Every structure is written in structure tokens, then in C-alpha cells.
NULUM-34952 format. One record per residue (C-alpha): residue number from 1; x, y negated, z negated. Coordinates in Angstrom, 2 decimals. Each point is the difference from the previous one (the first is absolute). Layout:
     k        px        py        pz
   NUM         X         Y         Z
...
This chain:
     k        px        py        pz
     1      0.00     -0.01     -0.03
     2      1.27     -3.46      0.87
     3      1.01     -2.06     -2.97
     4     -1.92     -3.20     -0.49
     5      1.75     -3.05      1.57
     6      1.51     -2.19     -2.70
     7     -0.23     -3.74      0.05
     8      3.13     -1.70      1.32
     9      2.66     -1.02     -2.45
    10      1.52     -3.49      0.06
    11      2.48     -0.27      2.83
    12      3.65      0.16     -0.95
    13      1.69     -2.95      1.70
    14      3.35      1.80     -0.02
    15     -1.33      2.86      2.13
    16     -0.19     -0.11      3.78
    17     -3.29     -1.07      1.51
    18     -1.14      2.42      2.59
    19     -0.09     -1.71      3.35
    20     -3.07      0.26      2.21
    21      0.56      2.95      2.36
    22     -2.26      2.21      2.08
    23      0.12      3.65      1.09
    24      0.98      0.98      3.57
    25     -2.66     -1.39      2.34
    26      0.70      1.19      3.57
    27     -3.01      1.72      1.53
    28     -1.00      1.04      3.45
    29     -3.00     -1.72      1.59
    30     -2.01      3.28     -0.43
    31      0.71     -0.03     -3.77
    32     -1.59     -3.43     -0.46
    33     -3.35      1.76      0.06
    34      0.93      1.50     -3.41
    35      0.81     -3.47     -1.26
    36     -3.29     -1.40      1.24
    37     -1.89      2.74     -1.86
    38      2.06     -0.59     -3.15
    39     -0.90     -3.69     -0.02
    40     -3.63      1.02     -0.53
    41      0.79      2.95     -2.26
    42     -0.98      2.76      2.50
    43      1.75      3.30      0.66
    44      0.07      0.31      3.71
    45      2.06      2.18      2.37
    46      0.17      0.41      3.83
    47     -2.37      2.56      1.41
    48      0.16      1.27      3.58
    49     -3.15     -0.67      1.97
    50      0.78      2.93      2.27
    51      0.85      2.92     -2.38
    52     -0.88     -1.46     -3.38
    53      3.48      0.52     -1.53
    54      0.85     -2.33     -2.92
    55      3.34     -1.67      0.39
    56      2.83     -1.03     -2.39
    57      2.30     -1.81      0.23
    58     -1.67     -2.48      2.42
    59      0.90      0.51      3.63
    60     -0.86     -0.95      3.55
    61     -1.05      3.45      1.25
    62     -1.71      2.96     -1.61
    63      2.32      2.57     -1.49
    64     -2.30      2.81      1.18
    65     -1.20     -0.96      3.48
    66      2.04     -3.08      0.88
    67     -3.18     -2.17      0.47
    68      0.55     -3.70     -0.60
    69     -3.67     -0.41     -1.24
    70      0.88     -0.35     -3.64
    71     -2.55     -1.77     -2.19
    72      0.46     -1.06     -3.64
    73     -2.74      1.62     -2.19
    74     -0.61      0.33     -3.70
    75      0.77      3.57     -1.00
    76      0.16      2.00     -3.20
    77      2.99     -1.05     -2.20
    78      0.09      3.23     -1.98
    79      2.87      2.49      0.10
    80      2.62      1.96     -1.90
    81      3.43     -1.21     -1.18
    82      2.31      2.67      1.35
    83      3.39     -1.63     -0.73
    84      1.41     -2.89     -2.05
    85      3.31     -1.63     -0.90
    86      1.31     -3.09     -1.78
    87      2.28     -2.37      1.85
    88      2.77     -1.29     -2.25
    89      2.31     -1.76      2.48
    90     -0.82     -2.20      3.00
    91      1.46     -2.77      2.24
    92     -3.41     -1.92     -0.10
    93      0.25     -3.02     -2.26
    94     -3.73      0.21     -0.75
    95      0.06      3.63     -1.23
    96      3.39     -0.42     -1.69
    97     -1.65     -2.14     -2.71
    98     -2.81      2.56     -0.44
    99      1.78      3.34     -0.11
   100     -0.75      2.82     -0.62
   101     -2.70      0.14      2.65
   102     -2.22      3.02      0.60
   103     -0.88      1.38      3.40
   104     -1.48      3.26      1.30
   105     -1.83      1.82      2.72
   106     -3.75      0.48      0.02
   107     -1.88      2.51      2.17
   108     -3.24     -1.71      0.91
   109     -3.23      1.90      0.23
   110     -0.57     -1.55      3.49
   111      3.28      1.47      1.33
   112      3.20     -2.06     -0.01
   113      2.75      0.09     -2.63
   114      0.94     -3.47     -1.32
   115      3.14     -1.21     -1.70
   116     -1.12     -2.68     -2.48
   117      0.50     -1.74     -3.28
   118     -1.10      2.09     -3.01
   119     -1.74     -1.20     -3.17
   120      1.69      1.05     -3.23
   121     -2.83      2.24     -1.15
   122     -0.10      2.16      3.14
   123      1.49      3.48     -0.50
   124      1.34      2.23      2.73
   125     -2.66      2.29      1.34
   126     -2.88     -2.15     -1.38
   127     -2.91     -1.42      1.96
   128      0.55     -3.70      0.76
   129     -1.62     -2.86      1.79
   130      1.88     -2.30      2.36
   131     -0.55     -3.70     -0.34
   132      0.92     -2.34      2.86
   133      1.48     -3.15     -1.52
   134      1.98     -3.06      1.08
   135      3.52     -0.09     -1.20
   136      1.76     -3.31     -0.75
   137      1.08     -0.37      3.59
   138     -3.74     -0.05      0.94
   139      0.19      3.38      1.72
   140     -2.24      3.01     -0.52
   141      1.54      2.83     -2.06
   142     -1.54      3.20     -1.54
   143      0.20      0.92     -3.68
   144     -1.25      3.30     -1.54
   145     -1.99     -0.39     -3.15
   146     -1.76      2.55     -2.22
   147     -3.28      1.27      1.48
   148     -1.63     -0.59     -3.40
   149      0.30     -3.51     -1.46
   150      2.06     -0.24     -3.24
   151      0.33     -2.66     -2.74
   152      2.61     -2.68      0.76
   153      0.32      1.34      3.56
   154      0.32     -3.55      1.37
   155      3.09     -0.60     -2.21
   156      2.21      2.31      1.98
   157      2.89     -2.15      1.08
   158      0.06      1.21      3.58
   159     -3.78     -0.61      0.40
   160      0.22     -3.35     -1.75
   161      2.72     -1.05      2.49
   162     -2.50      0.43      2.86
   163     -2.88     -1.86     -1.73
   164     -0.74     -3.34     -1.56
   165     -1.56      1.30     -3.26
   166     -0.74     -2.99     -2.29
   167      0.96      1.98     -3.16
   168      2.47     -2.06     -2.00
   169      0.11     -2.71      2.62
   170     -0.88     -3.69     -0.24
   171     -2.75     -1.20      2.37
   172     -0.85     -3.51      1.13
   173     -3.59     -0.63      1.18
   174      0.08     -3.32      1.82
   175     -3.57     -1.17     -0.67
   176     -1.45      0.65     -3.51
   177     -3.19     -1.84      0.95
   178     -0.91      2.48      2.71
   179     -3.04      2.25     -0.80
   180      2.22      3.05      0.36
   181      2.71     -1.14     -2.46
   182     -1.50      1.51     -3.18
   183     -0.55      3.37      1.63
   184      3.49     -0.04      1.56
   185      1.56     -0.89     -3.35
   186     -1.81      2.76     -1.89
   187      0.84      2.65      2.61
   188      3.71     -0.93      0.12
   189      0.30      0.05     -3.85
   190     -1.78      3.33     -0.10
   191      2.52      1.34      2.56
   192      2.82     -0.87     -2.36
   193      1.15     -3.43      1.22
   194      2.35     -1.58     -2.49
   195     -1.47     -3.43      0.42
   196     -2.33     -2.01      2.32
   197      0.56     -3.68      0.94
   198     -2.99     -1.89      1.33
   199      0.36     -3.06      2.19
   200     -2.32     -2.84     -0.83
   201     -0.63     -3.01      2.17
   202     -1.77     -3.09     -1.44
   203      0.71      1.00     -3.51
   204     -2.25     -2.78     -1.29
   205     -3.09      1.65      1.46
   206     -1.58      2.71     -2.19
   207     -1.46      3.25      1.30
   208     -1.98      2.69     -1.86
   209      2.36      2.95      0.54
   210      2.99     -1.70     -1.72
   211     -1.03      1.07     -3.53
   212     -0.26      3.65      1.05
   213      3.41     -0.18      1.75
   214      1.59     -1.55     -3.09
   215     -1.23      2.93     -2.03
   216      1.97      2.34      2.30
   217      3.29     -1.60     -1.03
   218      0.91     -1.43      3.45
   219      2.24     -2.99      0.54
   220     -1.41     -2.92      1.93
   221      2.20     -1.96      2.37
   222     -0.80     -3.32      1.65
   223      0.12      1.03      3.72
   224     -1.60     -1.71      2.97
   225      0.77      1.73      3.29
   226     -0.77     -3.17      1.91
   227      2.70     -1.91     -1.90
   228      3.58      0.87      1.03
   229      1.54     -1.55     -3.14
   230     -2.41      1.96     -2.20
   231      0.95      3.31      1.69
   232      3.74     -0.76     -0.07
   233     -0.15     -0.93     -3.65
   234     -1.68      3.23     -1.00
   235      2.38      2.02      2.24
   236      3.05     -1.57     -1.63
   237     -1.21      1.00     -3.45
   238     -1.76      3.33      0.69
   239      1.29      1.21      3.33
   240      2.53      2.24     -1.59
   241     -2.66      1.59     -2.25
   242     -2.63      0.94      2.64
   243      0.11      3.62      1.22
   244     -3.38      0.04      1.76
   245     -1.65     -3.12      1.49
   246     -3.68      0.15      0.82
   247     -1.19     -2.90      2.11
   248     -3.72     -0.25     -0.55
   249     -0.25     -3.71      0.60
   250     -2.47     -0.93      2.77
   251     -2.22     -2.87      1.11
   252     -3.29      1.25      1.58
   253     -2.89     -1.84      1.57
   254     -2.50      1.59      2.41
   255     -0.52     -1.09      3.57
   256      1.60      0.09      3.42
   257      1.50     -2.74      2.14
   258     -3.30     -1.59      1.18
   259     -1.69      0.26     -3.42
   260      2.78     -1.93     -1.70
   261     -0.23     -3.28      1.92
   262      3.50     -1.08     -1.27
   263      3.33      1.51     -0.98
   264      0.08     -0.90     -3.70
   265     -0.80      3.49     -1.44
   266      2.17      1.61      2.69
   267      2.96     -2.09     -1.21
   268     -0.61      1.25     -3.59
   269     -0.20      3.64      1.21
   270      3.28     -0.32      1.84
   271      1.61     -1.79     -3.00
   272     -0.96      2.79     -2.42
   273     -0.32      3.14      2.06
   274      2.95     -0.49      2.35
   275      2.38     -2.67     -1.16
   276     -0.56      1.05     -3.66
   277      1.30      3.42      0.88
   278      2.97     -1.51      1.80
   279      0.84     -2.21     -2.99
   280     -0.18      2.99     -2.37
   281      2.23      2.07      2.16
   282      2.62     -2.72      0.42
   283      0.14     -0.59     -3.75
   284     -0.41      3.50     -1.55
   285      1.17      2.19      2.93
   286      3.81     -0.43     -0.33
   287      0.09      0.73     -3.77
   288     -2.23      3.08      0.41
   289      2.07      1.28      2.93
   290      3.12     -0.26     -2.20
   291     -1.54      2.14     -2.74
   292     -1.12      3.11      1.92
   293      2.76      2.08     -1.57
   294     -0.70     -0.91     -3.61
   295     -1.10      3.38     -1.22
   296     -3.22      0.54     -2.02
   297     -1.26     -3.48      0.56
   298      1.44     -0.78      3.33
   299     -1.94     -2.28      2.42
   300     -2.03      2.31      2.21
   301     -2.94     -1.63      1.73
   302     -1.65     -3.03      1.41
   303     -3.83      0.34      0.28
   304     -2.21     -2.10      2.20
   305     -3.76      0.23     -0.44
   306     -1.51     -0.75      3.41
   307     -3.50     -0.01      1.50
   308     -0.79      3.01      2.22
   309     -1.05     -2.54      2.65
   310      3.70     -0.91      0.38
   311      0.02      3.10      2.31
   312     -2.75     -1.34      2.21
   313     -1.90     -3.24     -0.50
   314     -3.62     -0.32     -1.15
   315     -1.88     -3.18      0.96
   316     -1.75     -0.26     -3.46
   317      3.46     -0.64     -1.43
   318      1.76     -0.98      3.20
   319      2.43     -2.65     -1.16
   320      0.74      1.77     -3.27
   321      0.74      3.19      1.96
   322      2.37     -1.86      2.28
   323      2.02     -1.21     -3.03
   324     -0.02      3.68     -1.30
   325      1.26      1.14      3.40
   326      2.84     -2.53     -0.23
   327      0.83      1.29     -3.52
   328      0.00      3.60      1.34
   329      2.40     -0.91      2.77
   330      2.27     -1.75     -2.51
   331     -0.02      3.01     -2.25
   332      1.23      2.13      2.88
   333      2.81     -2.40      0.45
   334      0.77      0.22     -3.79
   335     -0.02      3.80      0.30
   336      2.89     -0.24      2.45
   337      1.87     -2.65     -2.00
   338     -0.35      1.87     -3.34
   339      0.89      3.34      1.60
   340      3.74     -0.48     -0.38
   341     -0.38     -0.04     -3.77
   342     -2.64      2.72     -0.24
   343     -2.74     -2.36     -1.37
   344     -3.34      1.36      1.14
   345     -2.79     -2.11      1.43
   346     -3.46      1.49     -0.74
   347     -3.08     -1.51      1.77
   348     -3.31      0.68     -1.68
   349     -2.85     -0.50      2.52
   350     -3.29     -0.73     -1.75
   351     -3.59     -0.02      1.24
   352     -2.59     -2.55     -1.15
   353      0.45     -0.49     -3.75
   354     -2.39     -0.66     -2.87
   355      0.30     -3.76     -0.11
   356     -2.09     -3.14      0.80
   357      1.40     -0.51      3.47
   358     -0.93      3.51      1.21
   359     -3.55      0.01     -1.40
   360     -1.61     -0.62      3.42
   361      1.65      3.15      1.38
   362     -1.75      3.39     -0.40
   363      1.49      2.80     -2.19
   364      2.12      1.95     -0.55
   365      2.17     -2.42     -1.94
   366      3.32      0.66     -1.82
   367     -0.11     -0.42     -3.78
   368      3.13     -1.47     -1.74
   369      0.45      3.32     -1.82
   370      0.07      1.95      3.27
   371      2.67     -2.35      1.44
   372      2.16      0.31     -3.15
   373     -0.14      3.83      0.18
   374      1.05     -0.07      3.67
   375      2.86     -2.40     -0.66
   376      1.38      2.11     -2.88
   377     -0.48      3.25      2.07
   378      1.84     -1.57      2.99
   379      2.89     -1.00     -2.20
   380      0.30      3.45     -1.61
   381     -0.03      1.63      3.46
   382      2.42     -2.50      1.49
   383     -2.28     -1.02      2.88
   384      0.28     -2.83      2.51
   385     -3.66     -0.19      1.05
   386     -3.04      0.56     -2.26
   387     -3.61     -0.39      1.11
   388     -2.34     -0.83     -2.81
   389     -3.77      0.51      0.40
   390     -2.14      1.71      2.60
   391      0.04     -3.02      2.35
   392      3.85     -0.21      0.05
   393      0.44      3.75      0.50
   394     -2.50      0.05      2.84
   395      1.69     -3.01      1.65
   396      3.42      1.60     -0.30
   397     -1.12      3.16      1.73
   398     -1.58     -1.99      2.85
   399      2.92     -2.32      0.26
   400      2.40      3.01      0.39
   401     -2.32      1.60      2.54
   402     -0.89     -3.00      2.18
   403      0.49     -3.66     -1.15
   404     -2.06     -1.28      2.91
   405     -3.04      2.04     -1.03
   406      0.35     -1.25     -3.60
   407      0.23     -3.56      1.28
   408     -3.14      0.39      2.00
   409     -1.89      1.54     -2.99
   410      0.98     -2.87     -2.25
   411     -0.68     -2.86      2.40
   412     -2.87      1.17      2.15
   413     -0.08     -3.39      1.68
   414     -0.04     -1.83     -3.29
   415     -3.13      1.73     -1.43
   416     -0.18      2.74     -2.65
């Protein structure tokens, strides 16, 4: 059984600070399908459309019939660990700081044998399940875990290196006034977060949730994402303490281009939803990138909470959706810029939420508690893309299948 993860001890200034490194990242183009599935937490392998043979490792032609019609499909991850070993010496800078490292071979029920990382609780000959996870280079890798869940399973050091588990980590939520802030705070503390910081703009203006948040023991920070000096001031004081940043700040008003009549609200949406994200990244990003090798409470994730309509615009929220699409594009840029350090960017796409601005829209709506659960689950699983609520999940499937069809369904000539 995995020992419970202990809280980090105070850093010894005389010891070497582990530099940000990442595991080997070279992959073939065919293997990127494994990475795409890992970003969403799916276990998918190539399957031949001609003979049905399941393939591993990824390749350009079927190993049985040489057909090039290989589709990525979700398959059973169950199998048997038939061999295992511990690596105690390596030329890789990333693994050198994390030795010994356990690897092994799993015979999958669907056919192929897979060389993979191995969880500390898996015994040779035992039934296991393969999880497809992103490593710190942002590439899909496979790790064998016990078929039956066990206590403290997430605390295994190899598994933790592939996730963004909030346990013993310090989290900054950028907008404490947001309706989802209390639920996010409770979920993160329940998941073992060491502390939660809450950004608070317009500190002079009261709001009803503050008393409940104070009772949770959080620390409030004066933070206005539309004010560069405010963001820089907080980053200079707390940037080196933030392990996970959750950007839930957003400005939302309903209406499309013609319904607005002017650009006032659109300017506010860009200031908060797009430029606010840019200010946060410029201020907090460098310090977080520099701390991705800090051990138990290393910096691990940057979370953006985005509207599902950032994938394809909806006229009811047309201008807001456009600002969210801009934020989504910016987050993709950040994913590339943070990649050299191993800092993960997780986008949480949310359908209509339970708030005043979405009241005219029909259900289903996403409750704050549901969003909080999905954020924590996404962090624990080390995901890049999380779809929260039935609307967001449906849109993601349609967007992957045919973006033009989704666009037509949402716009329908401007009428619902």
C-alpha cells in the first residue's frame, strides 16, 4: 500500500534547487493520437479498419495486414503485468532526479503487449489497468495501476509526476466574487490543498459569500485582473507561492453584435476575459515555470475556466463568446510557452451556469458544485481539456466530428 504523502518540509537554502526539466518528448506523428486521447483522459489505441487488429506502439500501417486505415478508438485498458523492473541509472536529466523508476510490460486483454510505467502497488502477475496520462513534456504515456483502487493510490510518486493533484499544494483562485468561488474553495481544501488564496477586486464592495469563505480559512488578496499594477504587485509577493492558478475571472453580458448597439460591454469582456488572462500569465507565469521541479508542492497547473461557446459561437452570448474564443486561443499559446518547463495548462469548458446572466437560457445548467468537482478531477487526472456539463460535452463531440455542423446548429441564421 502506498504511504500517505507527507506535507512538504521547509526548503533548505543550502541544498540544490531542482531545475525544471522534462522527460524525453520525441514522438512520431502517428503517436500524437495517444497524446490527444491523454489530454482528455481517454485510453485509445489504433484499430485496423480492415482486419480489426489493435496496434501498439502507434504506427502507419497495420502490423497484421499492412492496411493504412488505422483509427484511434477507445478500448479496454485491462491487462496483466507480466514483467517489471526498476531503473536505477539513466542519462535523462528528468529521471535522474526521480530514480528509482519502475517500468514493466503489460499484456493487454485486447491483444498488444505494452512497455509502460508501473505504479508502486502493482505486483508481477497481477491484473492491472493502464491509464493514459500526459507526462511533463506534454506527451501521452501509459502507466499501469492496480485494477482495484486502494487508499493513497494517488500519492504514488510516479503517478503524481504525471498529474496536477492539488494535495499539499497552494492554489490561487483569481476571482473570489465569482459564484463558483465558494464551491471551488471547498472542493480544493477537501482534496488536500495546503492553502487557497482568493483574488478580490473592489475590496470596498461587500458580497454575501465572503463570510462563508472567511470561515474556510482562505487568504484574500487584492487582485484586479484589469489593472496591470495590481496583478504585478500580487505576483511579486505571492508568485513564488502559487502551485496551481485557477483563472475564473470573467465579465459576461448577453447579446450579439446587433443587440449591443455599442462596444462598451465588449471592451469590458476583452479587458477581463482576454487581456486579464494575458496580464496574469505575464506576471505569475515566469515564477510558476521556475518552480515545476520543487517536489511535493511544485508548481503544476494553470487552469482557465472558459465557456463552451468558445468552441463555436452562440448568438445569445455572441460578444461574450468571442472574448472567450480569444482567451481559448491565448491559452493554446500559453500551452506552448509553458511547455518547456512542464507547467500544464488545463482548459475547463463549461456550459450555461446557474447564475443571473444565464437565466433566460433553458436547462441543463451547470451548478457551482459540479464545476468544482470537474476541476479537481481534471487536476487529479492531469488533463488538458475538461468538458463540464451536458451542453459542453455535447458541443465537444460535435466540434470534433464536424465544426461546421455545430456552427450551423448554434447559429441557425440568428434564431434559436
